[in-house]
N, CA, C, O and the ligand as a Tripos MOL2 file, in Angstrom:
@<TRIPOS>MOLECULE
protein
  229   227    58     0     0
PROTEIN
NO_CHARGES

@<TRIPOS>ATOM
      1 N         -12.5170    9.3740  -16.7400 N.3       1 MET1
      2 CA        -12.1020    7.9380  -16.0390 C.3       1 MET1
      3 C         -12.0450    8.3070  -14.5380 C.2       1 MET1
      4 O         -11.6300    9.3980  -14.1460 O.2       1 MET1
      5 N         -12.4330    7.4510  -13.8330 N.am      2 THR2
      6 CA        -12.5440    7.7140  -12.3300 C.3       2 THR2
      7 C         -11.2530    7.0360  -11.7140 C.2       2 THR2
      8 O         -10.8960    5.8920  -11.9940 O.2       2 THR2
      9 N         -10.6740    7.7870  -10.9420 N.am      3 SER3
     10 CA         -9.5170    7.2650  -10.1730 C.3       3 SER3
     11 C          -9.9660    6.7740   -8.7040 C.2       3 SER3
     12 O         -11.1090    6.9370   -8.2770 O.2       3 SER3
     13 N          -8.9230    6.1500   -7.9830 N.am      4 LYS4
     14 CA         -9.3850    5.7520   -6.6460 C.3       4 LYS4
     15 C          -9.7480    6.9200   -5.8130 C.2       4 LYS4
     16 O         -10.6670    6.8820   -4.9940 O.2       4 LYS4
     17 N          -8.9740    8.0110   -6.0460 N.am      5 HIS5
     18 CA         -9.2080    9.2110   -5.2320 C.3       5 HIS5
     19 C         -10.6670    9.6480   -5.5040 C.2       5 HIS5
     20 O         -11.4480    9.8560   -4.5760 O.2       5 HIS5
     21 N         -11.0230    9.7860   -6.8570 N.am      6 ASP6
     22 CA        -12.3180   10.1330   -7.1270 C.3       6 ASP6
     23 C         -13.3150    9.3000   -6.5080 C.2       6 ASP6
     24 O         -14.3400    9.8450   -6.1000 O.2       6 ASP6
     25 N         -13.1500    7.9280   -6.3660 N.am      7 TYR7
     26 CA        -14.1600    7.0220   -5.9570 C.3       7 TYR7
     27 C         -14.3200    7.2230   -4.3300 C.2       7 TYR7
     28 O         -15.4360    7.3030   -3.8170 O.2       7 TYR7
     29 N         -13.1570    7.2940   -3.6000 N.am      8 PHE8
     30 CA        -13.2420    7.3570   -2.1380 C.3       8 PHE8
     31 C         -13.5570    8.8720   -1.7770 C.2       8 PHE8
     32 O         -14.0560    9.1380   -0.6840 O.2       8 PHE8
     33 N         -13.3010    9.7360   -2.5860 N.am      9 LYS9
     34 CA        -13.5580   11.1980   -2.2020 C.3       9 LYS9
     35 C         -14.4270   11.7890   -3.3190 C.2       9 LYS9
     36 O         -14.0000   12.7660   -3.9350 O.2       9 LYS9
     37 N         -15.5990   11.2670   -3.6110 N.am     10 ALA10
     38 CA        -16.6080   11.7330   -4.5070 C.3      10 ALA10
     39 C         -16.7590   13.2120   -4.4510 C.2      10 ALA10
     40 O         -16.9940   13.8620   -5.4700 O.2      10 ALA10
     41 N         -16.6150   13.8100   -3.1550 N.am     11 ASP11
     42 CA        -17.0380   15.0950   -2.8750 C.3      11 ASP11
     43 C         -15.9200   16.1190   -3.0950 C.2      11 ASP11
     44 O         -16.0990   17.3360   -3.0320 O.2      11 ASP11
     45 N         -14.7550   15.5230   -3.3580 N.am     12 CYS12
     46 CA        -13.6200   16.3720   -3.5370 C.3      12 CYS12
     47 C         -13.5980   16.9510   -4.8550 C.2      12 CYS12
     48 O         -13.7600   16.2050   -5.8210 O.2      12 CYS12
     49 N         -13.4050   18.2640   -5.0300 N.am     13 SER13
     50 CA        -13.7060   18.9730   -6.1470 C.3      13 SER13
     51 C         -12.1510   18.9090   -7.0470 C.2      13 SER13
     52 O         -12.1310   19.0100   -8.2730 O.2      13 SER13
     53 N         -11.1330   18.7610   -6.3700 N.am     14 LYS14
     54 CA         -9.8810   18.8280   -6.8550 C.3      14 LYS14
     55 C          -9.1490   17.6700   -6.5780 C.2      14 LYS14
     56 O          -9.2800   17.0850   -5.5030 O.2      14 LYS14
     57 N          -8.2940   17.2400   -7.5650 N.am     15 ASN15
     58 CA         -7.4330   16.0290   -7.4470 C.3      15 ASN15
     59 C          -5.8940   16.7610   -7.3230 C.2      15 ASN15
     60 O          -5.2600   17.0780   -8.3290 O.2      15 ASN15
     61 N          -5.4580   16.9520   -6.1170 N.am     16 GLU16
     62 CA         -4.3870   17.6180   -5.8550 C.3      16 GLU16
     63 C          -3.2970   16.9290   -5.1610 C.2      16 GLU16
     64 O          -3.0170   17.3760   -4.0490 O.2      16 GLU16
     65 N          -2.6280   15.9320   -5.5940 N.am     17 PRO17
     66 CA         -1.5960   15.1210   -4.7960 C.3      17 PRO17
     67 C          -0.3720   15.9390   -4.6520 C.2      17 PRO17
     68 O           0.0980   16.6080   -5.5730 O.2      17 PRO17
     69 N           0.1210   15.8610   -3.4690 N.am     18 GLU18
     70 CA          1.3670   16.3790   -3.2030 C.3      18 GLU18
     71 C           2.2320   15.2470   -2.3640 C.2      18 GLU18
     72 O           1.7240   14.5670   -1.4720 O.2      18 GLU18
     73 N           3.4900   15.1510   -2.7430 N.am     19 ILE19
     74 CA          4.3260   14.1190   -2.0510 C.3      19 ILE19
     75 C           4.2970   14.3210   -0.5200 C.2      19 ILE19
     76 O           4.3710   15.4230    0.0240 O.2      19 ILE19
     77 N           4.1880   13.2240    0.0660 N.am     20 LEU20
     78 CA          4.0640   13.1530    1.5830 C.3      20 LEU20
     79 C           5.3140   12.4650    2.2900 C.2      20 LEU20
     80 O           6.0720   12.9670    3.1200 O.2      20 LEU20
     81 N           5.3330   11.0770    1.7010 N.am     21 VAL21
     82 CA          6.4360   10.2110    2.2530 C.3      21 VAL21
     83 C           7.2660    9.7260    0.9250 C.2      21 VAL21
     84 O           6.7050    9.5470   -0.1560 O.2      21 VAL21
     85 N           8.5390    9.5520    1.1160 N.am     22 ALA22
     86 CA          9.3130    8.9050    0.1190 C.3      22 ALA22
     87 C          10.1680    7.9360    0.8200 C.2      22 ALA22
     88 O          11.1120    8.3670    1.4840 O.2      22 ALA22
     89 N           9.9300    6.6130    0.7420 N.am     23 HIS23
     90 CA         10.5700    5.6100    1.2910 C.3      23 HIS23
     91 C          11.9670    5.3180    0.5800 C.2      23 HIS23
     92 O          12.0970    5.6460   -0.5990 O.2      23 HIS23
     93 N          12.8790    4.7870    1.1790 N.am     24 SER24
     94 CA         14.2780    4.4590    0.6040 C.3      24 SER24
     95 C          14.2000    3.4310   -0.4310 C.2      24 SER24
     96 O          15.1720    3.2340   -1.1620 O.2      24 SER24
     97 N          12.9840    2.6740   -0.5670 N.am     25 ASN25
     98 CA         12.8590    1.5770   -1.3820 C.3      25 ASN25
     99 C          12.1940    2.1120   -2.6950 C.2      25 ASN25
    100 O          11.8660    1.3820   -3.6300 O.2      25 ASN25
    101 N          12.0380    3.4170   -2.6600 N.am     26 GLY26
    102 CA         11.4000    4.1580   -3.9010 C.3      26 GLY26
    103 C           9.9930    4.1900   -3.9450 C.2      26 GLY26
    104 O           9.4360    4.6660   -4.9340 O.2      26 GLY26
    105 N           9.2620    3.6810   -2.8670 N.am     27 GLU27
    106 CA          7.9300    3.8650   -2.6480 C.3      27 GLU27
    107 C           7.5630    5.3020   -2.3070 C.2      27 GLU27
    108 O           8.2260    5.9210   -1.4750 O.2      27 GLU27
    109 N           6.5740    5.8200   -2.9010 N.am     28 GLN28
    110 CA          6.2420    7.2730   -2.6390 C.3      28 GLN28
    111 C           4.6630    7.3180   -2.2710 C.2      28 GLN28
    112 O           3.8560    6.5760   -2.8300 O.2      28 GLN28
    113 N           4.3260    8.1890   -1.3520 N.am     29 PHE29
    114 CA          3.0320    8.3100   -1.0420 C.3      29 PHE29
    115 C           2.6050    9.7250   -1.1770 C.2      29 PHE29
    116 O           3.4540   10.6070   -1.0440 O.2      29 PHE29
    117 N           1.3310   10.0330   -1.4350 N.am     30 TYR30
    118 CA          0.8910   11.3750   -1.7810 C.3      30 TYR30
    119 C          -0.3440   11.5760   -0.9440 C.2      30 TYR30
    120 O          -1.0820   10.6540   -0.5960 O.2      30 TYR30
    121 N          -0.5030   12.7500   -0.6690 N.am     31 ARG31
    122 CA         -1.8140   13.3140    0.0390 C.3      31 ARG31
    123 C          -2.4660   14.3850   -0.8960 C.2      31 ARG31
    124 O          -1.7990   15.2460   -1.4700 O.2      31 ARG31
    125 N          -3.7410   14.2700   -0.9970 N.am     32 CYS32
    126 CA         -4.4990   15.3470   -1.6980 C.3      32 CYS32
    127 C          -4.5480   16.5680   -0.8760 C.2      32 CYS32
    128 O          -4.9710   16.4960    0.2780 O.2      32 CYS32
    129 N          -4.1210   17.7630   -1.4130 N.am     33 LYS33
    130 CA         -4.1760   18.8700   -0.6160 C.3      33 LYS33
    131 C          -5.4230   19.3440   -0.3430 C.2      33 LYS33
    132 O          -5.5520   20.2220    0.5110 O.2      33 LYS33
    133 N          -6.5790   18.8070   -1.0640 N.am     34 ASN34
    134 CA         -7.9030   19.5130   -0.9060 C.3      34 ASN34
    135 C          -8.7060   18.6350    0.0210 C.2      34 ASN34
    136 O          -9.5790   19.1710    0.7040 O.2      34 ASN34
    137 N          -8.4930   17.3270    0.1110 N.am     35 CYS35
    138 CA         -9.2010   16.4630    0.8600 C.3      35 CYS35
    139 C          -8.4950   15.4450    1.9130 C.2      35 CYS35
    140 O          -9.0880   14.6860    2.6790 O.2      35 CYS35
    141 N          -7.1440   15.5990    1.7770 N.am     36 ASN36
    142 CA         -6.3640   14.6070    2.5360 C.3      36 ASN36
    143 C          -6.3500   13.1530    2.2190 C.2      36 ASN36
    144 O          -5.9200   12.3000    2.9950 O.2      36 ASN36
    145 N          -6.7860   12.9410    1.1740 N.am     37 TYR37
    146 CA         -6.8660   11.4790    0.7710 C.3      37 TYR37
    147 C          -5.3300   11.0740    0.4910 C.2      37 TYR37
    148 O          -4.4980   11.7400   -0.1250 O.2      37 TYR37
    149 N          -5.1750    9.8920    1.0630 N.am     38 PHE38
    150 CA         -3.7180    9.4810    1.0650 C.3      38 PHE38
    151 C          -3.4010    8.1870    0.4110 C.2      38 PHE38
    152 O          -3.9760    7.1690    0.7970 O.2      38 PHE38
    153 N          -2.4610    8.1440   -0.6260 N.am     39 GLY39
    154 CA         -2.2300    6.7950   -1.2240 C.3      39 GLY39
    155 C          -1.0750    7.1010   -2.2540 C.2      39 GLY39
    156 O          -0.5960    8.2280   -2.3760 O.2      39 GLY39
    157 N          -0.6930    6.0710   -2.9420 N.am     40 THR40
    158 CA          0.3280    6.2210   -3.8940 C.3      40 THR40
    159 C          -0.2230    6.9130   -5.1390 C.2      40 THR40
    160 O          -1.4270    6.9850   -5.3850 O.2      40 THR40
    161 N           0.7040    7.3950   -5.8750 N.am     41 ILE41
    162 CA          0.4660    8.1960   -7.1320 C.3      41 ILE41
    163 C          -0.6650    7.4940   -8.0430 C.2      41 ILE41
    164 O          -1.5310    8.1260   -8.6470 O.2      41 ILE41
    165 N          -0.5450    6.2670   -8.0490 N.am     42 GLU42
    166 CA         -1.5820    5.4970   -8.7710 C.3      42 GLU42
    167 C          -3.0010    5.7320   -8.2810 C.2      42 GLU42
    168 O          -3.9510    5.7240   -9.0640 O.2      42 GLU42
    169 N          -3.1320    5.9370   -6.9980 N.am     43 SER43
    170 CA         -4.4150    6.0150   -6.4240 C.3      43 SER43
    171 C          -5.1450    7.4270   -7.1430 C.2      43 SER43
    172 O          -6.3520    7.6520   -7.2340 O.2      43 SER43
    173 N          -4.1570    8.1700   -7.5510 N.am     44 PHE44
    174 CA         -4.7730    9.4580   -7.9590 C.3      44 PHE44
    175 C          -4.9020    9.5060   -9.5410 C.2      44 PHE44
    176 O          -5.6430   10.2860  -10.1410 O.2      44 PHE44
    177 N          -4.1090    8.6020  -10.1050 N.am     45 THR45
    178 CA         -3.9350    8.7920  -11.6010 C.3      45 THR45
    179 C          -4.6340    7.5000  -12.5020 C.2      45 THR45
    180 O          -5.1350    7.6000  -13.6220 O.2      45 THR45
    181 N          -4.5190    6.3370  -11.7190 N.am     46 LYS46
    182 CA         -4.9660    5.1440  -12.2980 C.3      46 LYS46
    183 C          -6.4340    5.0550  -12.2960 C.2      46 LYS46
    184 O          -6.9970    5.4380  -11.2700 O.2      46 LYS46
    185 N          -7.1950    4.5890  -13.3260 N.am     47 PRO47
    186 CA         -8.4460    4.3500  -13.4030 C.3      47 PRO47
    187 C          -8.8980    3.3410  -12.3620 C.2      47 PRO47
    188 O          -8.2830    2.3010  -12.1270 O.2      47 PRO47
    189 N         -10.0710    3.7400  -11.7260 N.am     48 PHE48
    190 CA        -10.7330    2.7400  -10.8180 C.3      48 PHE48
    191 C         -11.2810    1.6390  -11.1970 C.2      48 PHE48
    192 O         -12.0490    1.7000  -12.1580 O.2      48 PHE48
    193 N         -11.0570    0.4630  -10.6050 N.am     49 HIS49
    194 CA        -11.7870   -0.7290  -10.9130 C.3      49 HIS49
    195 C         -12.2370   -1.3540   -9.7250 C.2      49 HIS49
    196 O         -11.5380   -1.4340   -8.7150 O.2      49 HIS49
    197 N         -13.5200   -1.8500   -9.8320 N.am     50 THR50
    198 CA        -14.2180   -2.2590   -8.4840 C.3      50 THR50
    199 C         -13.6240   -3.7070   -7.9930 C.2      50 THR50
    200 O         -13.6800   -4.0190   -6.8030 O.2      50 THR50
    201 N         -13.1180   -4.4720   -8.8710 N.am     51 PHE51
    202 CA        -12.3960   -5.6670   -8.5190 C.3      51 PHE51
    203 C         -11.1970   -5.3260   -7.6000 C.2      51 PHE51
    204 O         -10.9470   -6.0830   -6.6630 O.2      51 PHE51
    205 N         -10.5140   -4.3270   -7.8020 N.am     52 GLU52
    206 CA         -9.4190   -3.8980   -6.9800 C.3      52 GLU52
    207 C          -9.6860   -3.8700   -5.5160 C.2      52 GLU52
    208 O          -8.9030   -4.3450   -4.6930 O.2      52 GLU52
    209 N         -10.8420   -3.2860   -5.2110 N.am     53 ILE53
    210 CA        -11.4940   -3.0100   -3.9400 C.3      53 ILE53
    211 C         -11.6450   -4.4140   -3.2470 C.2      53 ILE53
    212 O         -11.0680   -4.7100   -2.2010 O.2      53 ILE53
    213 N         -12.5500   -5.3090   -4.0030 N.am     54 LEU54
    214 CA        -12.8890   -6.5780   -3.4420 C.3      54 LEU54
    215 C         -11.6250   -7.4840   -3.0560 C.2      54 LEU54
    216 O         -11.6000   -8.2860   -2.1230 O.2      54 LEU54
    217 N         -10.5790   -7.2060   -3.9480 N.am     55 GLN55
    218 CA         -9.4630   -8.0430   -3.6550 C.3      55 GLN55
    219 C          -8.5220   -7.6520   -2.4410 C.2      55 GLN55
    220 O          -7.4950   -8.2600   -2.1410 O.2      55 GLN55
    221 N          -8.9780   -6.6590   -1.8600 N.am     56 GLN56
    222 CA         -8.2030   -5.9610   -0.8760 C.3      56 GLN56
    223 C          -8.4320   -6.6750    0.5790 C.2      56 GLN56
    224 O          -7.6210   -6.5780    1.5010 O.2      56 GLN56
    225 N          -9.5330   -7.3310    0.6390 N.am     57 HIS57
    226 CA         -9.9550   -7.8170    1.8060 C.3      57 HIS57
    227 C          -9.4390   -9.2640    2.1520 C.2      57 HIS57
    228 O          -9.7730   -9.8020    3.2070 O.2      57 HIS57
    229 ZN         -9.0360   15.2400   -2.9590 Zn       58 ZN58
@<TRIPOS>BOND
     1     1     2 1
     2     2     3 1
     3     3     4 2
     4     3     5 am
     5     5     6 1
     6     6     7 1
     7     7     8 2
     8     7     9 am
     9     9    10 1
    10    10    11 1
    11    11    12 2
    12    11    13 am
    13    13    14 1
    14    14    15 1
    15    15    16 2
    16    15    17 am
    17    17    18 1
    18    18    19 1
    19    19    20 2
    20    19    21 am
    21    21    22 1
    22    22    23 1
    23    23    24 2
    24    23    25 am
    25    25    26 1
    26    26    27 1
    27    27    28 2
    28    27    29 am
    29    29    30 1
    30    30    31 1
    31    31    32 2
    32    31    33 am
    33    33    34 1
    34    34    35 1
    35    35    36 2
    36    35    37 am
    37    37    38 1
    38    38    39 1
    39    39    40 2
    40    39    41 am
    41    41    42 1
    42    42    43 1
    43    43    44 2
    44    43    45 am
    45    45    46 1
    46    46    47 1
    47    47    48 2
    48    47    49 am
    49    49    50 1
    50    50    51 1
    51    51    52 2
    52    51    53 am
    53    53    54 1
    54    54    55 1
    55    55    56 2
    56    55    57 am
    57    57    58 1
    58    58    59 1
    59    59    60 2
    60    59    61 am
    61    61    62 1
    62    62    63 1
    63    63    64 2
    64    63    65 am
    65    65    66 1
    66    66    67 1
    67    67    68 2
    68    67    69 am
    69    69    70 1
    70    70    71 1
    71    71    72 2
    72    71    73 am
    73    73    74 1
    74    74    75 1
    75    75    76 2
    76    75    77 am
    77    77    78 1
    78    78    79 1
    79    79    80 2
    80    79    81 am
    81    81    82 1
    82    82    83 1
    83    83    84 2
    84    83    85 am
    85    85    86 1
    86    86    87 1
    87    87    88 2
    88    87    89 am
    89    89    90 1
    90    90    91 1
    91    91    92 2
    92    91    93 am
    93    93    94 1
    94    94    95 1
    95    95    96 2
    96    95    97 am
    97    97    98 1
    98    98    99 1
    99    99   100 2
   100    99   101 am
   101   101   102 1
   102   102   103 1
   103   103   104 2
   104   103   105 am
   105   105   106 1
   106   106   107 1
   107   107   108 2
   108   107   109 am
   109   109   110 1
   110   110   111 1
   111   111   112 2
   112   111   113 am
   113   113   114 1
   114   114   115 1
   115   115   116 2
   116   115   117 am
   117   117   118 1
   118   118   119 1
   119   119   120 2
   120   119   121 am
   121   121   122 1
   122   122   123 1
   123   123   124 2
   124   123   125 am
   125   125   126 1
   126   126   127 1
   127   127   128 2
   128   127   129 am
   129   129   130 1
   130   130   131 1
   131   131   132 2
   132   131   133 am
   133   133   134 1
   134   134   135 1
   135   135   136 2
   136   135   137 am
   137   137   138 1
   138   138   139 1
   139   139   140 2
   140   139   141 am
   141   141   142 1
   142   142   143 1
   143   143   144 2
   144   143   145 am
   145   145   146 1
   146   146   147 1
   147   147   148 2
   148   147   149 am
   149   149   150 1
   150   150   151 1
   151   151   152 2
   152   151   153 am
   153   153   154 1
   154   154   155 1
   155   155   156 2
   156   155   157 am
   157   157   158 1
   158   158   159 1
   159   159   160 2
   160   159   161 am
   161   161   162 1
   162   162   163 1
   163   163   164 2
   164   163   165 am
   165   165   166 1
   166   166   167 1
   167   167   168 2
   168   167   169 am
   169   169   170 1
   170   170   171 1
   171   171   172 2
   172   171   173 am
   173   173   174 1
   174   174   175 1
   175   175   176 2
   176   175   177 am
   177   177   178 1
   178   178   179 1
   179   179   180 2
   180   179   181 am
   181   181   182 1
   182   182   183 1
   183   183   184 2
   184   183   185 am
   185   185   186 1
   186   186   187 1
   187   187   188 2
   188   187   189 am
   189   189   190 1
   190   190   191 1
   191   191   192 2
   192   191   193 am
   193   193   194 1
   194   194   195 1
   195   195   196 2
   196   195   197 am
   197   197   198 1
   198   198   199 1
   199   199   200 2
   200   199   201 am
   201   201   202 1
   202   202   203 1
   203   203   204 2
   204   203   205 am
   205   205   206 1
   206   206   207 1
   207   207   208 2
   208   207   209 am
   209   209   210 1
   210   210   211 1
   211   211   212 2
   212   211   213 am
   213   213   214 1
   214   214   215 1
   215   215   216 2
   216   215   217 am
   217   217   218 1
   218   218   219 1
   219   219   220 2
   220   219   221 am
   221   221   222 1
   222   222   223 1
   223   223   224 2
   224   223   225 am
   225   225   226 1
   226   226   227 1
   227   227   228 2
@<TRIPOS>SUBSTRUCTURE
     1 MET1         2 RESIDUE 1 A MET
     2 THR2         6 RESIDUE 1 A THR
     3 SER3        10 RESIDUE 1 A SER
     4 LYS4        14 RESIDUE 1 A LYS
     5 HIS5        18 RESIDUE 1 A HIS
     6 ASP6        22 RESIDUE 1 A ASP
     7 TYR7        26 RESIDUE 1 A TYR
     8 PHE8        30 RESIDUE 1 A PHE
     9 LYS9        34 RESIDUE 1 A LYS
    10 ALA10       38 RESIDUE 1 A ALA
    11 ASP11       42 RESIDUE 1 A ASP
    12 CYS12       46 RESIDUE 1 A CYS
    13 SER13       50 RESIDUE 1 A SER
    14 LYS14       54 RESIDUE 1 A LYS
    15 ASN15       58 RESIDUE 1 A ASN
    16 GLU16       62 RESIDUE 1 A GLU
    17 PRO17       66 RESIDUE 1 A PRO
    18 GLU18       70 RESIDUE 1 A GLU
    19 ILE19       74 RESIDUE 1 A ILE
    20 LEU20       78 RESIDUE 1 A LEU
    21 VAL21       82 RESIDUE 1 A VAL
    22 ALA22       86 RESIDUE 1 A ALA
    23 HIS23       90 RESIDUE 1 A HIS
    24 SER24       94 RESIDUE 1 A SER
    25 ASN25       98 RESIDUE 1 A ASN
    26 GLY26      102 RESIDUE 1 A GLY
    27 GLU27      106 RESIDUE 1 A GLU
    28 GLN28      110 RESIDUE 1 A GLN
    29 PHE29      114 RESIDUE 1 A PHE
    30 TYR30      118 RESIDUE 1 A TYR
    31 ARG31      122 RESIDUE 1 A ARG
    32 CYS32      126 RESIDUE 1 A CYS
    33 LYS33      130 RESIDUE 1 A LYS
    34 ASN34      134 RESIDUE 1 A ASN
    35 CYS35      138 RESIDUE 1 A CYS
    36 ASN36      142 RESIDUE 1 A ASN
    37 TYR37      146 RESIDUE 1 A TYR
    38 PHE38      150 RESIDUE 1 A PHE
    39 GLY39      154 RESIDUE 1 A GLY
    40 THR40      158 RESIDUE 1 A THR
    41 ILE41      162 RESIDUE 1 A ILE
    42 GLU42      166 RESIDUE 1 A GLU
    43 SER43      170 RESIDUE 1 A SER
    44 PHE44      174 RESIDUE 1 A PHE
    45 THR45      178 RESIDUE 1 A THR
    46 LYS46      182 RESIDUE 1 A LYS
    47 PRO47      186 RESIDUE 1 A PRO
    48 PHE48      190 RESIDUE 1 A PHE
    49 HIS49      194 RESIDUE 1 A HIS
    50 THR50      198 RESIDUE 1 A THR
    51 PHE51      202 RESIDUE 1 A PHE
    52 GLU52      206 RESIDUE 1 A GLU
    53 ILE53      210 RESIDUE 1 A ILE
    54 LEU54      214 RESIDUE 1 A LEU
    55 GLN55      218 RESIDUE 1 A GLN
    56 GLN56      222 RESIDUE 1 A GLN
    57 HIS57      226 RESIDUE 1 A HIS
    58 ZN58       229 GROUP 0 **** ****
């Protein structure tokens, strides 16, 4: 299954999220140690769907 990390960083051989920011509202953001991809943990773990990208515009 392809995650957003895998989609945007197709050349990244490793998916290595480490926590970078933790907001007081409970939101947490992660960065891939290997390629510096930045996003929520869902970006690293959840399956990627094309329609999610289309809806972001
Ligand atoms: Zn990566």
